[in-house]
Structures are given as C-alpha cells and as structure tokens.
N, CA, C and O atoms as a printed pandas DataFrame, in Angstrom:
     atom_number atom_name residue_name chain_id  residue_number  x_coord  y_coord  z_coord
0              1         N          MET        A               1    0.828   -1.196    0.000
1              2        CA          MET        A               1    0.000    0.000    0.000
2              3         C          MET        A               1    0.871    1.259    0.000
3              4         O          MET        A               1    0.472    2.307   -0.506
4              5         N          LYS        A               2    2.057    1.133    0.572
5              6        CA          LYS        A               2    2.934    2.303    0.593
6              7         C          LYS        A               2    3.382    2.672   -0.825
7              8         O          LYS        A               2    3.576    3.851   -1.121
8              9         N          ALA        A               3    3.543    1.700   -1.683
9             10        CA          ALA        A               3    3.966    1.981   -3.061
10            11         C          ALA        A               3    2.848    2.652   -3.854
11            12         O          ALA        A               3    3.125    3.366   -4.817
12            13         N          LEU        A               4    1.586    2.435   -3.468
13            14        CA          LEU        A               4    0.445    2.994   -4.198
14            15         C          LEU        A               4   -0.130    4.244   -3.545
15            16         O          LEU        A               4   -1.173    4.736   -3.976
16            17         N          GLU        A               5    0.526    4.764   -2.521
17            18        CA          GLU        A               5    0.021    5.929   -1.786
18            19         C          GLU        A               5   -0.078    7.145   -2.709
19            20         O          GLU        A               5    0.813    7.373   -3.528
20            21         N          LYS        A               6   -1.158    7.928   -2.584
21            22        CA          LYS        A               6   -1.353    9.108   -3.428
22            23         C          LYS        A               6   -0.374   10.230   -3.071
23            24         O          LYS        A               6    0.133   10.926   -3.951
24            25         N          ASP        A               7   -0.120   10.391   -1.793
25            26        CA          ASP        A               7    0.793   11.441   -1.346
26            27         C          ASP        A               7    2.232   11.007   -1.595
27            28         O          ASP        A               7    2.656    9.949   -1.129
28            29         N          ARG        A               8    2.982   11.822   -2.329
29            30        CA          ARG        A               8    4.355   11.465   -2.687
30            31         C          ARG        A               8    5.266   11.316   -1.462
31            32         O          ARG        A               8    6.188   10.500   -1.469
32            33         N          ASP        A               9    5.010   12.092   -0.426
33            34        CA          ASP        A               9    5.861   12.036    0.770
34            35         C          ASP        A               9    5.708   10.718    1.525
35            36         O          ASP        A               9    6.596   10.333    2.284
36            37         N          ARG        A              10    4.611   10.041    1.326
37            38        CA          ARG        A              10    4.364    8.796    2.045
38            39         C          ARG        A              10    4.744    7.565    1.216
39            40         O          ARG        A              10    4.698    6.447    1.729
40            41         N          ARG        A              11    5.114    7.746   -0.043
41            42        CA          ARG        A              11    5.543    6.629   -0.885
42            43         C          ARG        A              11    7.018    6.341   -0.680
43            44         O          ARG        A              11    7.721    7.109   -0.024
44            45         N          TYR        A              12    7.487    5.232   -1.242
45            46        CA          TYR        A              12    8.927    4.935   -1.245
46            47         C          TYR        A              12    9.632    6.006   -2.050
47            48         O          TYR        A              12    9.135    6.447   -3.087
48            49         N          GLU        A              13   10.802    6.426   -1.566
49            50        CA          GLU        A              13   11.550    7.457   -2.277
50            51         C          GLU        A              13   12.146    6.917   -3.565
51            52         O          GLU        A              13   12.165    7.606   -4.585
52            53         N          THR        A              14   12.638    5.672   -3.520
53            54        CA          THR        A              14   13.238    5.068   -4.711
54            55         C          THR        A              14   12.756    3.632   -4.838
55            56         O          THR        A              14   12.119    3.086   -3.937
56            57         N          ALA        A              15   13.073    3.041   -5.968
57            58        CA          ALA        A              15   12.742    1.626   -6.164
58            59         C          ALA        A              15   13.593    0.748   -5.251
59            60         O          ALA        A              15   13.189   -0.362   -4.903
60            61         N          ASN        A              16   14.756    1.237   -4.866
61            62        CA          ASN        A              16   15.613    0.478   -3.951
62            63         C          ASN        A              16   14.959    0.318   -2.578
63            64         O          ASN        A              16   15.139   -0.709   -1.924
64            65         N          GLY        A              17   14.200    1.328   -2.138
65            66        CA          GLY        A              17   13.483    1.231   -0.869
66            67         C          GLY        A              17   12.446    0.120   -0.908
67            68         O          GLY        A              17   12.304   -0.642    0.048
68            69         N          LEU        A              18   11.720    0.033   -2.025
69            70        CA          LEU        A              18   10.739   -1.052   -2.200
70            71         C          LEU        A              18   11.455   -2.398   -2.267
71            72         O          LEU        A              18   10.995   -3.369   -1.667
72            73         N          ALA        A              19   12.555   -2.469   -2.975
73            74        CA          ALA        A              19   13.302   -3.731   -3.082
74            75         C          ALA        A              19   13.845   -4.159   -1.723
75            76         O          ALA        A              19   13.855   -5.348   -1.401
76            77         N          ALA        A              20   14.294   -3.198   -0.930
77            78        CA          ALA        A              20   14.803   -3.530    0.417
78            79         C          ALA        A              20   13.676   -4.083    1.289
79            80         O          ALA        A              20   13.884   -5.034    2.042
80            81         N          ASP        A              21   12.484   -3.491    1.193
81            82        CA          ASP        A              21   11.341   -4.001    1.971
82            83         C          ASP        A              21   10.942   -5.399    1.514
83            84         O          ASP        A              21   10.588   -6.243    2.338
84            85         N          VAL        A              22   10.995   -5.651    0.210
85            86        CA          VAL        A              22   10.674   -6.989   -0.300
86            87         C          VAL        A              22   11.687   -8.003    0.229
87            88         O          VAL        A              22   11.312   -9.101    0.641
88            89         N          ARG        A              23   12.969   -7.637    0.218
89            90        CA          ARG        A              23   14.000   -8.540    0.774
90            91         C          ARG        A              23   13.761   -8.801    2.258
91            92         O          ARG        A              23   13.877   -9.937    2.717
92            93         N          ARG        A              24   13.424   -7.743    3.013
93            94        CA          ARG        A              24   13.140   -7.924    4.442
94            95         C          ARG        A              24   11.939   -8.848    4.639
95            96         O          ARG        A              24   11.948   -9.704    5.523
96            97         N          HIS        A              25   10.920   -8.673    3.822
97            98        CA          HIS        A              25    9.723   -9.518    3.933
98            99         C          HIS        A              25   10.071  -10.981    3.660
99           100         O          HIS        A              25    9.594  -11.870    4.366
100          101         N          LEU        A              26   10.881  -11.235    2.663
101          102        CA          LEU        A              26   11.265  -12.608    2.321
102          103         C          LEU        A              26   12.143  -13.246    3.393
103          104         O          LEU        A              26   12.155  -14.469    3.531
104          105         N          LYS        A              27   12.880  -12.434    4.154
105          106        CA          LYS        A              27   13.722  -12.947    5.242
106          107         C          LYS        A              27   12.977  -12.996    6.577
107          108         O          LYS        A              27   13.573  -13.289    7.614
108          109         N          ASN        A              28   11.677  -12.708    6.547
109          110        CA          ASN        A              28   10.846  -12.637    7.764
110          111         C          ASN        A              28   11.370  -11.601    8.750
111          112         O          ASN        A              28   11.370  -11.829    9.959
112          113         N          GLU        A              29   11.810  -10.475    8.235
113          114        CA          GLU        A              29   12.234   -9.347    9.050
114          115         C          GLU        A              29   11.172   -8.258    8.951
115          116         O          GLU        A              29   10.421   -8.229    7.976
116          117         N          PRO        A              30   11.090   -7.366    9.927
117          118        CA          PRO        A              30   10.092   -6.285    9.860
118          119         C          PRO        A              30   10.351   -5.365    8.666
119          120         O          PRO        A              30   11.495   -5.012    8.380
120          121         N          VAL        A              31    9.288   -4.986    7.980
121          122        CA          VAL        A              31    9.412   -4.083    6.830
122          123         C          VAL        A              31    9.169   -2.653    7.288
123          124         O          VAL        A              31    8.576   -2.422    8.341
124          125         N          ASN        A              32    9.630   -1.694    6.492
125          126        CA          ASN        A              32    9.493   -0.274    6.827
126          127         C          ASN        A              32    8.208    0.343    6.285
127          128         O          ASN        A              32    8.004    1.546    6.449
128          129         N          ALA        A              33    7.355   -0.414    5.661
129          130        CA          ALA        A              33    6.174    0.137    4.997
130          131         C          ALA        A              33    5.182    0.741    5.981
131          132         O          ALA        A              33    4.508    1.715    5.647
132          133         N          GLY        A              34    5.078    0.201    7.156
133          134        CA          GLY        A              34    4.115    0.713    8.121
134          135         C          GLY        A              34    4.731    0.819    9.496
135          136         O          GLY        A              34    5.852    0.356    9.710
136          137         N          PRO        A              35    4.020    1.419   10.430
137          138        CA          PRO        A              35    4.554    1.505   11.785
138          139         C          PRO        A              35    4.543    0.125   12.442
139          140         O          PRO        A              35    3.471   -0.437   12.664
140          141         N          PRO        A              36    5.707   -0.427   12.756
141          142        CA          PRO        A              36    5.745   -1.779   13.319
142          143         C          PRO        A              36    5.300   -1.788   14.778
143          144         O          PRO        A              36    5.858   -1.076   15.613
144          145         N          SER        A              37    4.297   -2.595   15.072
145          146        CA          SER        A              37    3.852   -2.744   16.451
146          147         C          SER        A              37    4.705   -3.810   17.132
147          148         O          SER        A              37    5.443   -4.541   16.471
148          149         N          ALA        A              38    4.602   -3.891   18.433
149          150        CA          ALA        A              38    5.385   -4.876   19.180
150          151         C          ALA        A              38    4.964   -6.294   18.792
151          152         O          ALA        A              38    5.809   -7.182   18.684
152          153         N          GLY        A              39    3.679   -6.507   18.583
153          154        CA          GLY        A              39    3.187   -7.832   18.188
154          155         C          GLY        A              39    3.699   -8.249   16.815
155          156         O          GLY        A              39    4.056   -9.407   16.599
156          157         N          TYR        A              40    3.731   -7.301   15.901
157          158        CA          TYR        A              40    4.237   -7.574   14.553
158          159         C          TYR        A              40    5.712   -7.951   14.599
159          160         O          TYR        A              40    6.131   -8.921   13.967
160          161         N          ARG        A              41    6.493   -7.184   15.346
161          162        CA          ARG        A              41    7.925   -7.461   15.433
162          163         C          ARG        A              41    8.191   -8.776   16.155
163          164         O          ARG        A              41    9.097   -9.518   15.776
164          165         N          LEU        A              42    7.405   -9.074   17.197
165          166        CA          LEU        A              42    7.556  -10.345   17.899
166          167         C          LEU        A              42    7.208  -11.510   16.978
167          168         O          LEU        A              42    7.891  -12.535   16.989
168          169         N          GLY        A              43    6.154  -11.360   16.186
169          170        CA          GLY        A              43    5.781  -12.410   15.240
170          171         C          GLY        A              43    6.872  -12.682   14.225
171          172         O          GLY        A              43    7.150  -13.835   13.895
172          173         N          LYS        A              44    7.489  -11.625   13.732
173          174        CA          LYS        A              44    8.598  -11.795   12.785
174          175         C          LYS        A              44    9.784  -12.491   13.462
175          176         O          LYS        A              44   10.435  -13.341   12.855
176          177         N          LEU        A              45   10.060  -12.131   14.712
177          178        CA          LEU        A              45   11.157  -12.770   15.443
178          179         C          LEU        A              45   10.890  -14.261   15.641
179          180         O          LEU        A              45   11.795  -15.083   15.495
180          181         N          VAL        A              46    9.654  -14.605   15.970
181          182        CA          VAL        A              46    9.299  -16.017   16.166
182          183         C          VAL        A              46    9.419  -16.781   14.847
183          184         O          VAL        A              46    9.909  -17.910   14.832
184          185         N          ARG        A              47    8.983  -16.186   13.757
185          186        CA          ARG        A              47    9.078  -16.865   12.455
186          187         C          ARG        A              47   10.531  -17.093   12.041
187          188         O          ARG        A              47   10.853  -18.123   11.449
188          189         N          ARG        A              48   11.401  -16.146   12.346
189          190        CA          ARG        A              48   12.815  -16.311   11.998
190          191         C          ARG        A              48   13.493  -17.380   12.842
191          192         O          ARG        A              48   14.421  -18.042   12.376
192          193         N          ASN        A              49   13.041  -17.553   14.072
193          194        CA          ASN        A              49   13.688  -18.475   15.012
194          195         C          ASN        A              49   12.706  -19.534   15.495
195          196         O          ASN        A              49   12.543  -19.729   16.699
196          197         N          ARG        A              50   12.061  -20.206   14.575
197          198        CA          ARG        A              50   11.032  -21.187   14.933
198          199         C          ARG        A              50   11.554  -22.296   15.828
199          200         O          ARG        A              50   10.901  -22.663   16.805
200          201         N          GLY        A              51   12.716  -22.832   15.509
201          202        CA          GLY        A              51   13.277  -23.945   16.281
202          203         C          GLY        A              51   13.547  -23.562   17.730
203          204         O          GLY        A              51   13.229  -24.316   18.650
204          205         N          THR        A              52   14.125  -22.408   17.924
205          206        CA          THR        A              52   14.425  -21.943   19.282
206          207         C          THR        A              52   13.150  -21.740   20.086
207          208         O          THR        A              52   13.065  -22.165   21.238
208          209         N          PHE        A              53   12.159  -21.090   19.482
209          210        CA          PHE        A              53   10.924  -20.843   20.205
210          211         C          PHE        A              53   10.136  -22.128   20.438
211          212         O          PHE        A              53    9.445  -22.250   21.450
212          213         N          ALA        A              54   10.229  -23.079   19.528
213          214        CA          ALA        A              54    9.569  -24.370   19.747
214          215         C          ALA        A              54   10.205  -25.097   20.927
215          216         O          ALA        A              54    9.501  -25.669   21.759
216          217         N          ALA        A              55   11.534  -25.076   20.998
217          218        CA          ALA        A              55   12.228  -25.719   22.126
218          219         C          ALA        A              55   11.875  -25.029   23.439
219          220         O          ALA        A              55   11.644  -25.700   24.445
220          221         N          LEU        A              56   11.831  -23.702   23.443
221          222        CA          LEU        A              56   11.460  -22.971   24.660
222          223         C          LEU        A              56   10.029  -23.281   25.086
223          224         O          LEU        A              56    9.749  -23.407   26.278
224          225         N          ALA        A              57    9.129  -23.405   24.123
225          226        CA          ALA        A              57    7.739  -23.728   24.450
226          227         C          ALA        A              57    7.631  -25.125   25.045
227          228         O          ALA        A              57    6.889  -25.332   26.005
228          229         N          ILE        A              58    8.356  -26.078   24.490
229          230        CA          ILE        A              58    8.335  -27.447   25.024
230          231         C          ILE        A              58    8.891  -27.474   26.443
231          232         O          ILE        A              58    8.327  -28.130   27.318
232          233         N          ILE        A              59    9.986  -26.772   26.673
233          234        CA          ILE        A              59   10.577  -26.727   28.010
234          235         C          ILE        A              59    9.604  -26.092   29.003
235          236         O          ILE        A              59    9.459  -26.582   30.123
236          237         N          ALA        A              60    8.945  -25.019   28.607
237          238        CA          ALA        A              60    7.994  -24.350   29.491
238          239         C          ALA        A              60    6.824  -25.267   29.835
239          240         O          ALA        A              60    6.405  -25.325   30.991
240          241         N          VAL        A              61    6.291  -25.985   28.843
241          242        CA          VAL        A              61    5.175  -26.889   29.086
242          243         C          VAL        A              61    5.587  -28.026   30.019
243          244         O          VAL        A              61    4.832  -28.398   30.917
244          245         N          VAL        A              62    6.775  -28.575   29.810
245          246        CA          VAL        A              62    7.266  -29.656   30.670
246          247         C          VAL        A              62    7.448  -29.160   32.102
247          248         O          VAL        A              62    7.089  -29.860   33.049
248          249         N          MET        A              63    8.000  -27.964   32.267
249          250        CA          MET        A              63    8.221  -27.437   33.618
250          251         C          MET        A              63    6.906  -27.154   34.337
251          252         O          MET        A              63    6.773  -27.458   35.522
252          253         N          VAL        A              64    5.941  -26.579   33.638
253          254        CA          VAL        A              64    4.637  -26.323   34.257
254          255         C          VAL        A              64    3.953  -27.642   34.611
255          256         O          VAL        A              64    3.378  -27.774   35.692
256          257         N          GLY        A              65    4.015  -28.606   33.714
257          258        CA          GLY        A              65    3.421  -29.918   33.992
258          259         C          GLY        A              65    4.087  -30.602   35.174
259          260         O          GLY        A              65    3.407  -31.183   36.021
260          261         N          ALA        A              66    5.402  -30.538   35.238
261          262        CA          ALA        A              66    6.121  -31.159   36.359
262          263         C          ALA        A              66    5.770  -30.473   37.678
263          264         O          ALA        A              66    5.645  -31.138   38.706
264          265         N          THR        A              67    5.613  -29.172   37.656
265          266        CA          THR        A              67    5.243  -28.446   38.868
266          267         C          THR        A              67    3.848  -28.841   39.336
267          268         O          THR        A              67    3.623  -29.031   40.531
268          269         N          ILE        A              68    2.920  -28.966   38.407
269          270        CA          ILE        A              68    1.561  -29.368   38.766
270          271         C          ILE        A              68    1.546  -30.784   39.319
271          272         O          ILE        A              68    0.918  -31.043   40.345
272          273         N          ILE        A              69    2.225  -31.692   38.656
273          274        CA          ILE        A              69    2.266  -33.086   39.118
274          275         C          ILE        A              69    2.918  -33.172   40.485
275          276         O          ILE        A              69    2.437  -33.895   41.358
276          277         N          ARG        A              70    4.010  -32.441   40.682
277          278        CA          ARG        A              70    4.717  -32.478   41.969
278          279         C          ARG        A              70    3.852  -31.919   43.094
279          280         O          ARG        A              70    3.831  -32.481   44.189
280          281         N          SER        A              71    3.149  -30.836   42.845
281          282        CA          SER        A              71    2.316  -30.257   43.904
282          283         C          SER        A              71    1.136  -31.160   44.225
283          284         O          SER        A              71    0.760  -31.279   45.392
284          285         N          ARG        A              72    0.545  -31.799   43.228
285          286        CA          ARG        A              72   -0.545  -32.746   43.500
286          287         C          ARG        A              72   -0.041  -33.948   44.278
287          288         O          ARG        A              72   -0.701  -34.410   45.209
288          289         N          SER        A              73    1.120  -34.453   43.905
289          290        CA          SER        A              73    1.701  -35.591   44.605
290          291         C          SER        A              73    2.009  -35.230   46.054
291          292         O          SER        A              73    1.756  -36.027   46.957
292          293         N          TYR        A              74    2.547  -34.048   46.281
293          294        CA          TYR        A              74    2.866  -33.595   47.630
294          295         C          TYR        A              74    1.591  -33.468   48.460
295          296         O          TYR        A              74    1.557  -33.879   49.620
296          297         N          THR        A              75    0.539  -32.899   47.863
297          298        CA          THR        A              75   -0.716  -32.723   48.581
298          299         C          THR        A              75   -1.328  -34.068   48.926
299          300         O          THR        A              75   -1.802  -34.260   50.046
300          301         N          ARG        A              76   -1.328  -34.994   47.993
301          302        CA          ARG        A              76   -1.896  -36.315   48.263
302          303         C          ARG        A              76   -1.103  -37.051   49.331
303          304         O          ARG        A              76   -1.689  -37.671   50.217
304          305         N          THR        A              77    0.200  -36.990   49.260
305          306        CA          THR        A              77    1.040  -37.657   50.252
306          307         C          THR        A              77    0.837  -37.036   51.625
307          308         O          THR        A              77    0.768  -37.749   52.626
308          309         N          ARG        A              78    0.743  -35.743   51.675
309          310        CA          ARG        A              78    0.586  -35.032   52.951
310          311         C          ARG        A              78   -0.737  -35.366   53.620
311          312         O          ARG        A              78   -0.778  -35.552   54.836
312          313         N          THR        A              79   -1.810  -35.446   52.862
313          314        CA          THR        A              79   -3.124  -35.719   53.463
314          315         C          THR        A              79   -3.368  -37.208   53.650
315          316         O          THR        A              79   -4.172  -37.586   54.501
316          317         N          ALA        A              80   -2.702  -38.066   52.886
317          318        CA          ALA        A              80   -2.956  -39.502   52.977
318          319         C          ALA        A              80   -2.124  -40.188   54.055
319          320         O          ALA        A              80   -2.523  -41.246   54.542
320          321         N          SER        A              81   -0.987  -39.623   54.442
321          322        CA          SER        A              81   -0.143  -40.294   55.425
322          323         C          SER        A              81   -0.793  -40.229   56.808
323          324         O          SER        A              81   -1.484  -39.261   57.123
324          325         N          PRO        A              82   -0.571  -41.271   57.646
325          326        CA          PRO        A              82   -1.217  -41.317   58.949
326          327         C          PRO        A              82   -0.887  -40.117   59.828
327          328         O          PRO        A              82   -1.749  -39.631   60.560
328          329         N          GLY        A              83    0.317  -39.649   59.766
329          330        CA          GLY        A              83    0.674  -38.509   60.593
330          331         C          GLY        A              83    0.792  -37.234   59.808
331          332         O          GLY        A              83    1.377  -36.264   60.290
332          333         N          GLY        A              84    0.248  -37.209   58.600
333          334        CA          GLY        A              84    0.441  -36.103   57.684
334          335         C          GLY        A              84   -0.056  -34.771   58.190
335          336         O          GLY        A              84    0.678  -34.064   58.881
336          337         N          ALA        A              85   -1.291  -34.407   57.863
337          338        CA          ALA        A              85   -1.798  -33.084   58.202
338          339         C          ALA        A              85   -2.082  -32.961   59.688
339          340         O          ALA        A              85   -1.971  -31.871   60.250
340          341         N          ALA        A              86   -2.446  -34.061   60.333
341          342        CA          ALA        A              86   -2.820  -34.005   61.739
342          343         C          ALA        A              86   -1.618  -34.071   62.667
343          344         O          ALA        A              86   -1.772  -33.925   63.880
344          345         N          ARG        A              87   -0.422  -34.287   62.125
345          346        CA          ARG        A              87    0.761  -34.427   62.972
346          347         C          ARG        A              87    1.012  -33.175   63.802
347          348         O          ARG        A              87    1.296  -33.272   64.995
348          349         N          GLY        A              88    0.913  -32.017   63.193
349          350        CA          GLY        A              88    1.124  -30.768   63.915
350          351         C          GLY        A              88    0.084  -30.556   64.996
351          352         O          GLY        A              88    0.416  -30.099   66.090
352          353         N          GLN        A              89   -1.180  -30.881   64.711
353          354        CA          GLN        A              89   -2.240  -30.750   65.705
354          355         C          GLN        A              89   -2.016  -31.719   66.855
355          356         O          GLN        A              89   -2.238  -31.371   68.014
356          357         N          LEU        A              90   -1.576  -32.933   66.539
357          358        CA          LEU        A              90   -1.328  -33.931   67.569
358          359         C          LEU        A              90   -0.205  -33.469   68.488
359          360         O          LEU        A              90   -0.301  -33.623   69.706
360          361         N          ARG        A              91    0.839  -32.916   67.931
361          362        CA          ARG        A              91    1.950  -32.434   68.755
362          363         C          ARG        A              91    1.500  -31.307   69.670
363          364         O          ARG        A              91    1.855  -31.279   70.848
364          365         N          SER        A              92    0.718  -30.378   69.129
365          366        CA          SER        A              92    0.293  -29.256   69.964
366          367         C          SER        A              92   -0.666  -29.713   71.053
367          368         O          SER        A              92   -0.596  -29.216   72.177
368          369         N          SER        A              93   -1.561  -30.650   70.745
369          370        CA          SER        A              93   -2.475  -31.121   71.782
370          371         C          SER        A              93   -1.745  -31.974   72.817
371          372         O          SER        A              93   -2.093  -31.939   73.997
372          373         N          THR        A              94   -0.736  -32.742   72.392
373          374        CA          THR        A              94    0.060  -33.525   73.342
374          375         C          THR        A              94    0.840  -32.592   74.256
375          376         O          THR        A              94    0.916  -32.830   75.461
376          377         N          GLY        A              95    1.414  -31.547   73.706
377          378        CA          GLY        A              95    2.144  -30.574   74.523
378          379         C          GLY        A              95    1.229  -29.874   75.500
379          380         O          GLY        A              95    1.612  -29.613   76.640
380          381         N          LEU        A              96    0.022  -29.570   75.061
381          382        CA          LEU        A              96   -0.948  -28.927   75.950
382          383         C          LEU        A              96   -1.319  -29.862   77.090
383          384         O          LEU        A              96   -1.401  -29.444   78.245
384          385         N          ALA        A              97   -1.543  -31.129   76.761
385          386        CA          ALA        A              97   -1.877  -32.102   77.811
386          387         C          ALA        A              97   -0.731  -32.243   78.800
387          388         O          ALA        A              97   -0.962  -32.356   80.004
388          389         N          ARG        A              98    0.489  -32.238   78.309
389          390        CA          ARG        A              98    1.644  -32.346   79.209
390          391         C          ARG        A              98    1.750  -31.130   80.113
391          392         O          ARG        A              98    2.048  -31.261   81.300
392          393         N          SER        A              99    1.507  -29.951   79.559
393          394        CA          SER        A              99    1.605  -28.754   80.395
394          395         C          SER        A              99    0.488  -28.733   81.446
395          396         O          SER        A              99    0.709  -28.286   82.572
396          397         N          TRP        A             100   -0.693  -29.207   81.090
397          398        CA          TRP        A             100   -1.780  -29.285   82.074
398          399         C          TRP        A             100   -1.427  -30.292   83.166
399          400         O          TRP        A             100   -1.661  -30.041   84.348
400          401         N          ALA        A             101   -0.870  -31.419   82.769
401          402        CA          ALA        A             101   -0.492  -32.430   83.768
402          403         C          ALA        A             101    0.607  -31.900   84.674
403          404         O          ALA        A             101    0.591  -32.169   85.875
404          405         N          TYR        A             102    1.549  -31.162   84.135
405          406        CA          TYR        A             102    2.625  -30.597   84.938
406          407         C          TYR        A             102    2.049  -29.595   85.940
407          408         O          TYR        A             102    2.410  -29.600   87.117
408          409         N          ALA        A             103    1.143  -28.731   85.451
409          410        CA          ALA        A             103    0.534  -27.743   86.347
410          411         C          ALA        A             103   -0.279  -28.431   87.445
411          412         O          ALA        A             103   -0.245  -28.003   88.599
412          413         N          TYR        A             104   -0.997  -29.475   87.100
413          414        CA          TYR        A             104   -1.793  -30.205   88.088
414          415         C          TYR        A             104   -0.892  -30.838   89.139
415          416         O          TYR        A             104   -1.197  -30.779   90.330
416          417         N          ARG        A             105    0.217  -31.445   88.711
417          418        CA          ARG        A             105    1.137  -32.069   89.673
418          419         C          ARG        A             105    1.758  -31.019   90.590
419          420         O          ARG        A             105    1.937  -31.264   91.783
420          421         N          ARG        A             106    2.091  -29.843   90.034
421          422        CA          ARG        A             106    2.675  -28.790   90.886
422          423         C          ARG        A             106    1.695  -28.315   91.921
423          424         O          ARG        A             106    2.057  -28.101   93.077
424          425         N          ARG        A             107    0.417  -28.143   91.505
425          426        CA          ARG        A             107   -0.608  -27.721   92.471
426          427         C          ARG        A             107   -0.784  -28.783   93.556
427          428         O          ARG        A             107   -0.915  -28.484   94.743
428          429         N          ALA        A             108   -0.781  -30.021   93.101
429          430        CA          ALA        A             108   -0.967  -31.105   94.061
430          431         C          ALA        A             108    0.211  -31.149   95.041
431          432         O          ALA        A             108    0.020  -31.378   96.235
432          433         N          ALA        A             109    1.428  -30.929   94.530
433          434        CA          ALA        A             109    2.594  -30.958   95.400
434          435         C          ALA        A             109    2.592  -29.774   96.354
435          436         O          ALA        A             109    2.974  -29.920   97.515
436          437         N          CYS        A             110    2.174  -28.615   95.890
437          438        CA          CYS        A             110    2.120  -27.420   96.748
438          439         C          CYS        A             110    1.025  -27.557   97.791
439          440         O          CYS        A             110    1.195  -27.167   98.946
440          441         N          GLY        A             111   -0.110  -28.120   97.363
441          442        CA          GLY        A             111   -1.240  -28.308   98.280
442          443         C          GLY        A             111   -0.935  -29.335   99.343
443          444         O          GLY        A             111   -1.420  -29.226  100.469
444          445         N          ALA        A             112   -0.139  -30.330   99.006
445          446        CA          ALA        A             112    0.205  -31.377   99.957
446          447         C          ALA        A             112    1.120  -30.839  101.028
447          448         O          ALA        A             112    1.080  -31.328  102.157
448          449         N          ARG        A             113    1.950  -29.846  100.725
449          450        CA          ARG        A             113    2.863  -29.292  101.706
450          451         C          ARG        A             113    2.147  -28.381  102.681
451          452         O          ARG        A             113    2.533  -28.285  103.846
452          453         N          ALA        A             114    1.128  -27.726  102.221
453          454        CA          ALA        A             114    0.476  -26.744  103.070
454          455         C          ALA        A             114   -0.392  -27.345  104.102
455          456         O          ALA        A             114   -1.005  -26.625  104.890
C-alpha cells in the first residue's frame, strides 16, 4: 500500500526502498512500509527463530506440567499419610496435655505441703 500511496511524501523514495522491503519480507524481518507494532515485530522474530521458540515452548510446558504433578503428589502424600496433616495438631495437643499435667502435679505438690 505504501507503493500505491497518493501522497508522494508517504511513498517509497526510490525503487531500492521497495526492493529492500521486499527482501526484508522474504527474510521474515520487519518491513518499513508501516509503523511496526510490538506484536508484529515479535511475530517476525518467532518466524525467523522457529526452532528456538519451539524448544522454549516445550521446556515451558514440561516445567509447568512437572510443577503441577509435583504439587498434586505432595498434597496427596501429605493428606494420605497417617501422621500427615494431623501431625502438627497432635503435637500441639500432646504438649498442651503435658503442660496441664505438669501444672496439676505442681498444684498437688504445693497443696500437699500446706
């Protein structure tokens, strides 16, 4: 469309400018014909480096999948084990019972002396 623009200032200055844009287009590089947006430039970068981006995408999918599987496995193991989630509660209630028993014995020992 830049080559067919009515306003001379907005057209290619020379045929070499058009040829350079055609070469850039064939190499999957951004062309100068329009204002390049970030999405357009990113798309051109991905097309030029398909193998690299495919490998990065595979690695990302594997890592996300491994994280999900690991967290599910951890959650299942934690809730399924006999001392899993309730272990902390059991320790705190056992400690509370011990402190109550200690206090009771001290009162009993003090009361026996008096």
